[in-house]
Every structure is written in C-alpha cells, then in structure tokens.
C-alpha positions as CSV (number, residue, x, y, z in Angstrom):
1,M,0.0,0.0,0.0
2,D,1.3,3.4,-0.9
3,V,1.2,6.0,1.9
4,K,2.2,9.6,1.4
5,S,1.9,12.7,3.5
6,A,2.4,16.3,2.4
7,D,4.9,18.6,4.1
8,F,3.8,20.2,7.4
9,G,3.7,23.9,8.1
10,T,2.0,25.1,4.9
11,I,-1.3,25.4,6.8
12,R,-1.8,26.2,10.5
13,A,-5.0,25.9,12.4
14,S,-4.8,29.2,14.4
15,G,-6.8,31.1,11.8
16,L,-9.7,28.6,12.1
17,I,-9.5,27.8,15.9
18,R,-8.2,30.7,18.1
19,N,-7.0,28.5,20.9
20,L,-5.3,25.8,18.8
21,D,-1.7,25.8,17.6
22,T,-0.8,22.9,15.4
23,E,0.8,22.1,12.1
24,C,-1.5,20.7,9.4
25,A,-0.9,18.4,6.4
26,V,-2.7,15.7,4.4
27,L,-2.1,12.0,4.5
28,H,-2.8,10.0,1.3
29,Y,-3.4,6.2,1.3
30,E,-5.1,3.9,-1.2
31,G,-6.8,6.8,-3.0
32,H,-8.1,8.3,0.3
33,A,-7.0,11.6,2.0
34,L,-7.0,12.3,5.7
35,P,-6.1,15.5,7.5
36,L,-2.9,15.1,9.6
37,T,-1.7,17.3,12.5
38,R,1.6,17.5,14.3
39,N,2.5,18.9,17.7
40,H,5.9,19.0,19.3
41,G,4.8,19.0,22.9
42,K,6.6,22.2,23.8
43,K,3.4,24.2,24.2
44,R,0.2,22.8,25.6
45,T,-2.7,23.8,23.4
46,N,-6.2,22.6,22.7
47,Y,-7.3,19.1,23.7
48,L,-7.9,18.4,19.9
49,C,-4.1,17.9,19.7
50,C,-2.8,17.7,23.2
51,P,-4.0,14.8,25.5
52,S,-2.6,16.7,28.5
53,A,-5.2,19.4,28.0
54,A,-7.9,16.8,28.0
55,Y,-6.7,14.7,30.9
56,L,-5.4,17.6,33.1
57,D,-6.9,21.0,32.3
58,Y,-10.3,19.8,31.1
59,A,-10.5,17.3,34.0
60,I,-9.9,20.1,36.5
61,D,-12.6,22.1,34.9
62,E,-15.0,19.2,35.1
63,L,-14.5,19.1,38.9
64,R,-17.3,21.7,39.1
65,H,-19.6,18.7,38.9
66,F,-18.3,17.5,42.3
67,S,-19.3,20.6,44.3
68,A,-21.7,18.5,46.4
69,H,-18.8,16.2,47.4
70,A,-16.7,18.3,49.7
71,W,-14.0,15.7,50.3
72,L,-13.8,14.2,46.9
73,K,-13.2,17.4,44.9
74,P,-9.9,18.4,46.5
75,V,-8.7,14.8,46.5
76,L,-9.3,14.6,42.7
77,H,-7.7,18.0,42.1
78,G,-4.6,16.9,44.0
79,L,-4.4,13.6,42.0
80,I,-4.8,15.4,38.7
81,E,-2.0,17.8,39.6
82,A,0.2,15.0,40.7
83,C,-0.1,13.4,37.3
84,R,1.3,16.5,35.5
85,P,4.9,15.3,35.7
86,L,3.9,11.8,34.5
87,M,2.0,13.3,31.6
88,A,5.0,15.5,30.6
89,L,7.4,12.5,30.8
90,S,5.1,10.4,28.6
91,G,5.4,12.8,25.7
92,L,1.8,12.2,24.6
93,D,1.6,15.8,23.5
94,R,4.5,15.3,21.1
95,Q,2.3,13.6,18.5
96,V,1.2,13.2,15.0
97,Q,-2.6,12.6,14.6
98,P,-4.1,11.2,11.4
99,N,-7.8,11.8,10.7
100,N,-7.8,15.0,12.9
101,W,-10.7,17.0,11.5
102,L,-10.2,19.6,14.3
103,V,-13.5,18.7,15.9
104,A,-14.3,17.0,19.3
105,T,-15.6,13.9,17.5
106,N,-13.6,12.6,14.6
107,L,-15.6,10.1,12.4
108,L,-13.2,7.4,11.3
109,P,-13.1,5.5,8.0
110,D,-13.4,1.7,8.3
111,L,-9.7,1.1,8.2
112,A,-8.5,-2.4,7.4
113,D,-5.7,-4.1,9.4
114,A,-3.3,-3.5,6.5
115,D,-4.3,0.2,6.4
116,I,-3.5,0.8,10.1
117,K,-0.2,-1.1,10.0
118,E,1.1,0.6,6.8
119,I,0.0,4.1,7.9
120,T,1.6,3.5,11.3
121,K,4.8,2.2,9.8
122,D,5.1,5.2,7.5
123,L,4.3,7.8,10.2
124,A,6.7,6.1,12.7
125,A,9.5,6.3,10.2
126,R,8.8,9.9,9.3
127,H,8.3,11.1,12.9
128,P,10.5,8.8,15.0
129,D,10.1,11.0,18.2
130,H,6.3,11.5,18.0
131,V,3.5,9.4,19.4
132,I,0.9,8.4,16.7
133,I,-2.6,9.1,17.9
134,W,-6.1,8.4,16.6
135,R,-9.0,10.0,18.5
136,S,-12.7,9.1,18.9
137,V,-12.6,5.3,18.8
138,N,-15.4,3.9,20.9
139,D,-16.0,0.5,22.4
140,R,-19.6,0.0,21.0
141,S,-19.9,1.0,17.3
142,M,-16.2,0.8,16.7
143,A,-15.3,-2.3,18.8
144,H,-13.9,-4.0,15.7
145,L,-11.7,-1.0,14.9
146,K,-10.4,-0.8,18.4
147,V,-9.3,-4.4,18.2
148,R,-7.5,-3.7,14.9
149,F,-5.6,-0.8,16.4
150,E,-4.7,-3.0,19.4
151,N,-3.5,-5.8,17.1
152,A,-1.3,-3.2,15.4
153,G,0.4,-2.3,18.7
154,Y,-1.7,0.6,19.8
155,R,-2.8,1.1,23.5
156,A,-6.2,2.4,24.4
157,F,-6.5,5.5,26.6
158,P,-10.0,6.1,27.8
159,S,-11.0,9.7,27.2
160,R,-14.7,10.3,27.8
161,Q,-18.2,8.7,27.9
162,I,-20.3,9.4,24.8
163,Y,-23.8,8.5,23.8
164,L,-24.9,6.8,20.5
165,F,-28.3,7.0,18.8
166,D,-28.4,4.1,16.3
167,A,-31.0,4.5,13.6
168,R,-29.2,2.5,10.9
169,T,-31.3,-0.6,10.9
170,V,-34.2,-0.7,13.4
171,P,-34.5,2.9,14.7
172,P,-35.0,3.3,18.5
173,P,-38.6,3.8,19.6
174,V,-39.8,7.4,19.8
175,R,-39.7,8.2,23.5
176,R,-41.8,10.8,25.4
177,D,-39.1,13.4,25.5
178,E,-38.3,13.1,21.8
179,R,-42.0,13.4,21.0
180,R,-42.3,16.6,23.0
181,D,-39.2,18.0,21.4
182,M,-40.6,17.4,17.9
183,K,-43.9,19.2,18.9
184,L,-41.8,22.1,20.1
185,L,-39.9,22.1,16.8
186,E,-43.1,22.3,14.8
187,L,-44.2,25.6,16.4
188,D,-44.3,28.5,14.0
189,D,-42.2,31.0,16.2
190,Y,-39.0,29.7,14.5
191,Q,-38.4,28.7,10.9
192,W,-36.1,25.8,10.2
193,T,-33.6,26.6,7.5
194,Q,-30.6,25.0,5.6
195,G,-29.7,28.4,4.0
196,P,-28.7,30.0,1.8
197,W,-26.3,31.6,4.1
198,E,-24.8,35.1,4.0
199,D,-21.4,36.2,5.5
200,G,-23.2,37.7,8.5
201,D,-24.8,34.4,9.3
202,F,-21.4,32.7,9.9
203,E,-20.5,35.5,12.3
204,R,-23.7,34.8,14.1
205,M,-23.1,31.0,14.1
206,A,-19.7,31.4,15.7
207,W,-21.3,33.7,18.4
208,L,-24.1,31.2,19.1
209,Y,-21.5,28.4,19.4
210,Q,-19.6,30.6,21.8
211,K,-22.7,31.3,24.0
212,L,-23.2,27.6,24.5
213,Y,-19.9,25.8,24.4
214,L,-17.6,28.5,25.7
215,D,-19.6,31.0,27.9
216,K,-21.9,28.4,29.4
217,Y,-19.4,25.5,29.7
218,T,-15.7,26.2,29.3
219,W,-13.3,28.2,27.2
220,L,-11.1,25.0,27.0
221,N,-13.4,23.9,24.2
222,P,-12.3,24.8,20.6
223,V,-12.8,28.5,19.9
224,Y,-14.1,28.3,16.3
225,T,-13.9,31.3,14.1
226,P,-16.5,32.3,11.5
227,A,-13.9,31.3,8.9
228,F,-13.9,27.7,10.2
229,I,-17.7,27.4,9.9
230,Q,-17.8,29.1,6.5
231,S,-14.9,27.1,5.1
232,G,-16.4,23.9,6.5
233,H,-19.7,24.7,4.8
234,A,-18.1,25.7,1.5
235,S,-16.1,22.4,1.3
236,G,-19.1,20.3,2.1
237,F,-17.5,19.1,5.4
238,L,-20.2,20.8,7.5
239,E,-23.9,20.6,6.7
240,L,-25.6,23.5,8.5
241,E,-29.2,23.7,9.8
242,G,-30.5,26.7,11.7
243,L,-33.5,28.3,13.4
244,R,-34.5,31.8,12.4
245,N,-36.9,33.9,14.6
246,R,-39.7,35.9,13.1
247,D,-37.3,38.8,12.5
248,G,-35.1,36.5,10.4
249,Q,-32.3,36.3,12.9
250,L,-30.5,33.1,13.6
251,D,-31.1,32.0,17.2
252,G,-29.9,28.4,16.9
253,I,-27.5,26.5,14.7
254,V,-26.3,23.0,14.4
255,G,-23.5,21.8,12.0
256,F,-23.4,18.1,11.0
257,I,-20.6,16.0,9.7
258,D,-21.0,12.5,8.0
259,N,-18.8,9.5,7.3
260,G,-20.6,6.6,5.7
261,D,-23.6,5.7,7.9
262,T,-22.4,7.8,10.9
263,M,-23.0,11.4,11.8
264,A,-22.0,13.9,14.5
265,A,-22.8,17.5,15.3
266,P,-19.6,19.3,16.3
267,I,-21.1,22.7,15.9
268,V,-24.1,23.5,18.2
269,G,-25.1,26.8,19.5
270,Y,-28.0,29.0,20.5
271,D,-28.7,32.3,22.2
272,T,-28.5,31.3,25.9
273,G,-29.8,34.8,26.9
274,L,-33.3,33.9,25.6
275,S,-35.9,32.3,27.9
276,T,-35.5,28.6,28.5
277,E,-39.2,28.3,27.6
278,A,-38.1,28.7,24.0
279,G,-36.5,25.2,24.3
280,L,-33.8,26.0,21.7
281,Y,-31.4,23.3,22.7
282,R,-34.3,20.8,22.7
283,R,-35.3,21.9,19.2
284,L,-31.7,21.6,17.9
285,M,-31.4,18.1,19.3
286,A,-34.7,17.2,17.7
287,M,-33.3,18.3,14.4
288,A,-30.3,16.1,14.9
289,I,-32.4,13.0,15.9
290,R,-34.8,13.7,13.0
291,R,-31.9,13.7,10.6
292,A,-30.5,10.5,12.0
293,R,-33.9,8.8,11.6
294,E,-34.5,10.1,8.1
295,R,-31.0,9.2,6.8
296,R,-30.7,6.0,8.8
297,R,-27.5,7.1,10.6
298,L,-25.7,6.2,13.7
299,Y,-25.7,9.6,15.5
300,N,-22.7,10.1,17.8
301,M,-24.2,12.5,20.3
302,S,-20.8,13.2,21.9
303,A,-20.4,13.6,25.7
304,G,-22.3,15.5,28.3
305,A,-26.0,16.0,29.1
306,A,-26.1,12.3,30.0
307,A,-29.7,12.1,31.3
308,F,-31.0,14.3,28.4
309,K,-29.4,12.0,25.8
310,R,-30.4,8.8,27.5
311,N,-34.0,10.0,27.7
312,R,-34.0,10.3,23.9
313,G,-32.5,6.9,23.1
314,G,-28.8,7.5,23.5
315,V,-26.7,4.6,24.7
316,A,-23.5,5.1,26.7
317,S,-20.2,4.1,25.2
318,L,-16.6,4.6,26.3
319,E,-14.4,6.5,23.9
320,Y,-10.7,6.1,23.6
321,I,-7.5,7.7,22.3
322,M,-5.5,5.0,20.5
323,A,-1.8,5.7,20.9
324,Y,1.2,4.0,19.3
325,D,4.6,4.5,20.9
326,R,6.5,1.2,20.3
327,H,9.1,3.1,18.3
328,L,9.8,5.4,21.3
329,G,12.2,5.1,24.3
330,F,11.4,2.9,27.3
331,S,10.9,5.8,29.8
332,R,8.3,7.4,27.6
333,R,6.5,4.1,27.1
334,L,6.6,3.3,30.8
335,T,5.2,6.7,32.0
336,A,2.5,6.6,29.3
337,G,1.6,3.2,30.7
338,L,1.4,4.6,34.2
339,V,-0.9,7.4,33.0
340,R,-3.1,4.9,31.2
341,G,-3.3,2.8,34.4
342,I,-4.4,5.8,36.5
343,I,-7.0,6.7,33.9
344,N,-8.4,3.2,33.9
345,S,-8.4,2.7,37.7
346,V,-9.6,6.2,38.7
347,G,-10.9,8.1,35.7
348,V,-13.1,5.4,34.1
349,P,-15.1,4.6,37.3
350,L,-15.7,8.3,37.9
351,L,-16.8,8.8,34.3
352,K,-19.3,6.0,34.5
353,H,-20.6,6.7,38.0
354,F,-21.1,10.5,37.6
355,E,-21.8,10.3,33.9
356,L,-19.4,13.1,33.0
C-alpha cells in the first residue's frame, strides 16, 4: 500500500480555531486523503491535539460537577495535579494525529488491518520522536476497529463517555421526550432553514456556538472562528441547519458531519440569553435526531448532558484515544503506561458513576 503525507507547516490551524496551535498536512493512502496534524509538545494547546489538555486542564474544569462532594473534589484535584509530571514525561503531547478534523468527535473510516499497519509504519518512520494518535474510537460501534488498532500495537487510553443513537437498521422507539421536542420544533415561532447563508450568518453562528460551548461551559473547548464554519460549509464538510426567529435572525445553529452511515454534530449553539421556555437546545437536538432517523444514521451524540441524551434513546459508550509508541524510548512508554493505568483505575469509574 502506498502511503504519502504532504509537508507540514503550509497550513496552521490558528486562523480557524483561536486556541489551537498545530501544524497541518494531508495523509494519502489507497486513494483516500486524511487530515494530519503534528505537535511537538513544547506548548500545551487545545485538547484536539494535546492529551494533557484533556486529561489535566479539562479534568480540573470538570470538577465543578463535584461541588456537592466536599471531600472528593480536593482529592481529585490533587491527584490530577500529581499526574502532570507523568504526563509531561510520557510525551503524549508530542504527537502526529491522522484523521484529525479539528472537531471533538472525529468520524473514522473503516480502516483495514493493513491500512492501520502501513500508515503506522510510515508515520513512525517519518516522525521517530512522535506518538501516533487516533482519537474518537469507541467500544460500541467501533469495537472491531479498536481491536484492529490494538492488534497493530496501539494502546487504548479512555477519554470520555459518549452517547450513541443508532437509527441504521431498526431505529430506536420514539420516547416521550423526543415526541415533546418534535412538537416544540413544529411551532411557528421559529423557521427551520438550511440556508442559503450570508457572510453575517457565519459570524452569528460562531457567536451562538460561543454562547453555549464557551460562555456556558468552558473556554477550554475549541474557539471556532466564523472562517472555520464558513470554510467547512463551502467544502461540504459541514452541513448546517438553523432556526430563524420571526425577524429573520438566527437564534440556533447545528452543524453536522457525516462519514458513511455515521453522523455527528460538532457545531451546536443557541442564544442562551433567551428564555428557557423557547427550548432552543431541545429543538436543535430534535433536528439532529430527525436527521438520524430520516437518513438511517448512527448519531454520535458526543459527551455531556447524559440524562438528556439517555431519555432520547442515547446509549452510553466509552471513547478512547488510540496511541502507538512502540518506536519510542522505554521511559516514555513506561510513563505513558502509568498514565493509562491511573485513567483506567480512577478516571473510568468516575466517568461511569457520575456520567461526566
């Protein structure tokens, strides 16, 4: 199999995502093309390219969910901080990442064993001091792919608990909450739209995303620019749907990505300053579930809002970062293994118990 990657550095992601510093290239194999990113581990940046940002910074931010557990929160904070030296020694931030679409959920192609082995061999030779990482491999819909990575020498690092809505063959039954959401979506106070979009719409979309994912949750999430959304739409990578109020202004937006029979919605946003009675988030999720049903897709609902997603047919699945470091030194492999052990013994039980 012929594997080729273009030179790095011709494109950088900072113009598309304000809090991400990474080098971009394209990986070609068997007539396919995958985006490829490279980081050198000298500067911790967004979790899209730096596991330390996910396992340390994001984990500390998530401790807000433990405010009711007076003793547990400081203990976990101390444990996370104690892991910083281990994470640094592991060199997991010094990485090349195939199939990095610069979104929280990367939809992977159905890679064969030979694909994984040849791509890994090529990248290890070209980048002998970098870990090779693939994100967004889950243990339910991608169980077979996880096994293929492991057979190729990769180790699985649990990253988060996601929820899957599988409408590919026999769609899940319509539950009470979904039925209510659909009735809300059918009201005439908002008009559902797929465009056409004007330049000002992309500015508004970025602002709506910011209101939800950044202002309401955390600025550790990717800070997408209007240029990212506009270029994603222009290239066909993002399929956008929105809700316009009676004045024609966008008050809600969702951007979908597809790969085969799987879909995700990495761009979601709404005006959080409006009354909760408008149910904008419920309407946006109803749009996503409707799309999954109509197109017979497996909808990767991503992480968070566990009860909300379960009540609409989402099924929990553990997601992993698959990391290959067999070509690296013993100390880096050892410390990476220790990090993995801590995540499995402490992080995974907490993820499942508190449904983070």
